[in-house]
C-alpha positions in Angstrom: -0.1 0.0 0.1 1.6 3.3 -1.1 1.5 6.0 1.5 1.3 9.8 0.5 4.0 12.1 1.6 1.9 13.7 4.4 1.3 10.1 5.8 4.9 9.4 5.4 6.0 12.6 7.0 3.6 12.0 10.1 4.8 8.5 10.6 8.6 9.5 10.4 7.7 12.1 13.0 6.3 9.5 15.4 9.1 7.1 14.6 11.7 9.6 15.5 10.0 10.7 18.6 10.1 7.0 19.7 13.6 6.7 19.0 14.5 9.9 20.9 12.5 8.5 23.9 14.4 5.2 23.8 17.5 7.2 23.6 16.7 9.2 26.9 15.6 5.9 28.6 19.0 4.5 27.6 20.6 7.5 29.3 18.7 7.4 32.2 19.4 3.6 32.7 22.9 4.3 33.0 22.4 7.1 35.8 21.8 6.8 39.5 18.3 8.5 39.6 15.6 6.0 39.6 12.9 8.7 39.8 14.3 9.9 36.5 14.4 6.5 35.3 10.6 5.9 36.0 9.7 9.2 34.5 11.8 8.2 31.3 9.9 4.8 31.2 6.6 6.5 31.3 7.7 8.6 28.5 8.9 5.9 26.4 5.5 4.0 26.8 3.5 7.1 25.8 5.4 7.7 22.8 5.3 4.1 21.8 1.5 4.4 22.4 1.3 7.2 20.2 3.4 5.4 17.4 1.3 2.5 17.5 -2.1 4.1 17.3 -1.0 6.4 14.5 0.5 3.4 12.6 -2.7 1.5 13.0 -5.1 4.4 12.1 -2.9 5.0 8.8 -2.5 1.5 8.0 -5.3 -0.4 9.1 -7.8 2.6 9.3 -8.7 1.6 13.0 -8.4 3.4 16.3 -6.5 1.7 19.0 -7.4 2.1 22.7 -5.0 4.0 24.9 -4.2 1.1 27.4 -1.3 -1.1 26.5 -2.9 -4.2 27.7 -6.0 -3.2 25.6 -3.7 -2.1 22.4 -2.3 -5.9 22.4 -5.7 -7.4 22.5 -7.0 -5.1 19.9 -3.9 -5.8 17.5 -4.8 -9.5 17.6 -8.2 -8.7 15.9 -6.5 -7.0 13.0 -5.7 -9.0 9.9 -3.8 -8.2 6.7 -5.6 -9.0 3.7 -3.7 -10.4 0.5 
């Protein structure tokens, strides 16, 4: 399925945001501040949820829930048609 330039730009923005959050988490994992680590874990989770929801909307025309457990359950209901 070809994607238009705007969709590709939006997805790239979300992927870049997720990568930055992972980089921040990696830096926090190597630091002594566990409170900061908890904040970074929450940030990564939030950016991953945004990325997953955006991809599901653009690629499968479906709205995923915000809860990570419900996201996993909803993804099992999706299928790719050949």
